N, C-alpha and C positions, 0 to 999 in steps of 0.2 A: 412440793407445793409451788405452784406458779404464782408469783406476785404480780400485781398490776403495774402498768407502765410508770405511773407517777411515783409509786414507791421505789421502783428500780432507779428512776432518775434521782430521787432524793438520796437514796443510799449511796449511789455512785458519786454523786456530788459531794457527799460527806467524806467519802474515802479520798477523793481527789483533794479536797480542802485540807485534810490531815497531812497529805504530802506537801502541800503548799505551806502549811503552818510549820512543818519541820524545816523546810528550806529557809523560811524567814527567821526562825529561831537560830539556825546555823549562821545566818548573816549577822544577827545581833551578837552571837557568841564570838564571832571573828572580827568584830568591829575594830579591834586593836592589833590584828594580825598583819604584819607587813606583807604587802603584795597581794592581799586577799581581794578578790573581785566577788561581789555579791551574786547570788544565784537568783534567777527569776523563774518562777514556775507559772506556766500558762496551760489552761485547758478549757476556759470558758467558751471560746469560739467553737471548738470542736464539740463541746457539750450542746451548745445551741443548735448546731447543724444536726447532730444526732437526734435531738428532740424534735426538730422540724420535720425530719423524715419519719419520725415515730418508729424508729428501729431499735428494738430491745437488744439485738445483737451488737449494733454499733455502740450502744450505751455501755454494755458490759465489757467491750474491748477498749474503751477509752483509757488513756493514761496521760500523765502529765508530760509536758515538754519543759526541760530544764536547760537554761542557758546562762552563761556568765554575762553579766551586764555591768555597766558603771552607773551608780546612783548619781554621780556628779563628777567633777574633776577630781582625779586621784590626788591624794596627799603626797607629800614627798616620799613617804615610805611605800607608795604604790597602792595603798588601800583606798578603795572608793566607796566604802559603806557610809551612808548617811543615816545615822540612828533615827532622826526624826521621821524620815521616809519609811524606814523599816518598821518603826513602832506604829505608824499610821496604817501600813499594810497589814501588820499583825492584828490590829484592832478591827479593821474592815473584814479580814478573812475570818476572824473569830466570830464576828457578828453574823456573817453569812452562814457559817457552820451552825451556829445556834439557831438561826431561823429555819434552816433545813431540818434540824433535829426536832424543833417544835412542830413543824408541818408533818413530819413523819410520825411523831407521837400522836397528833390529832387524828391522822389517818388510821393508825392502828387502834386508837380508841373507838373510832366509828365502826371499824370492822368487829371489834370485841363486842360492842353493843348489839350488833346485828346477830352475832353468834350466840349471845347469851339469852 
């Protein structure tokens, strides 16, 4: 079954947000690990470009870009995780994931009503 473009975008967005959530959770878990540098996950710009071209192929091929970053000045032990920033990122990502899930649920509900 072929799904429509908006459903494909929402589903892929949710998959990518799960990967971002895992990276943020890893950053939080390693907040006290000496020498740890937080991981930053990005995909939003590539997703926007794929949506702008309305390319289902580009959407399905999207993946996250993971980079080591510094949240701020590293501590003496070399760790640069800032828990306040990571918690804010976690909350923002979870909210966007939930919004995507709600939109997808409504879209599926509309399709179900049409079919029944």
